[in-house]
Steps between C-alpha positions, in 0.01 A plus 500: 500500500786259444833652390813331374835664423797365310799625306451472122657184358581385149235245395485360860389151606143405546493583874543867414185490282311312772584788737370756252182308430428444870522873585252783436791736441852408397774762545811472287772596752725699267626766745728263684861423416591278210626159608788350305478129404131491602191459280455862394661471162541125452315168536542134413372302210541134395795427270561134425322399822706734727405846647698771324493878548377753250611855588421847380816716503496821705697820482677607815285283730588543866360403838525873579237577237127446521338262257314796359828680436662208318531484121520211251801506273418720203572216258245244403754217456441335835123506452532364153727228634224398747238470228733282290569279805130460562428413141785248492401310816123533506405477128373144555308587819122431463397861545797670329291646224251654741766627747811605306355803313396655830828423675700638208300825503548538878876423499558742214283772641659835426546639852832544676376595851516165690196558714275604210629220285419235768165667577401462134596132500302433823193680373496319166558157649216569751277586207585174321435301810174690578633637831297810573663626816565875514875569458704820584858592553604600847712793365175675399377513866597776744637341819761543771833416329676465835304191591653159417398136500193406699423855606488615137271217403260574784493867399415398138218281630367792699522738201271261303278403790602133468390277784686194359858475381607198293866403470690200353576240764874575469437822688388343822812597683474860379163596643319466828127408492454668837652828382263499206200413719591792728435719195174324411651297218486126458831356371481190284760297314450324165663160455508362149348149460654199329463612141633265233450470121664330205827661388573316177637158603723637783456444872300797635693812611290722730493877542608595153387826328135532409632476145553127553149459650341678205699309240378166643144572619178652364370808676212308659747263671718785615198665656432175698866511614444851629269364768756239620638668806455508878449807718690488824 
């Protein structure tokens, strides 16, 4: 069984969805600390040909709190602002009418717990993209809270009986293939391929939010993109 684990991100780039699709079980890593200025509550979209951030405001966010303990600001204004921005800059995208109603519903989802809010977004986008991987939150699983880093990941693999662990290629310096093999687990890394598509008339900007991909491409083409990666 192939397991992948990642923190929940706000409408992440296509490589995140490739990772989910390539795994048998995807674990949303929500019982680790919130990371400020990361991808947990923000991402980038295309505004006048340039990558610009959209951000969901949080209440009392801290790197001393777990993601599962973090709350969204109890005020819908930042979420409404995001939907207005998307409508303004993507209204002429070829798949706006098919994509915007879903994204609007997800952004405005009435849930203030950050982990549960992001889980809902991830599950609903997976459904739209026909990704059928089983998804769970790590906070729901009993485990040794004292373990950190690689040791904690290996323990989670053992809990689920996973004999393969799939991680984004950026984590190559974090994990040892030999240490995983010593525990009977094959460690693999996913490297996103050269994915490009038309973004209005602008030069292509890679690694934007999946929102940008969905605004510019039909689901069938996105599913083809899902297979454009290399396993190292």
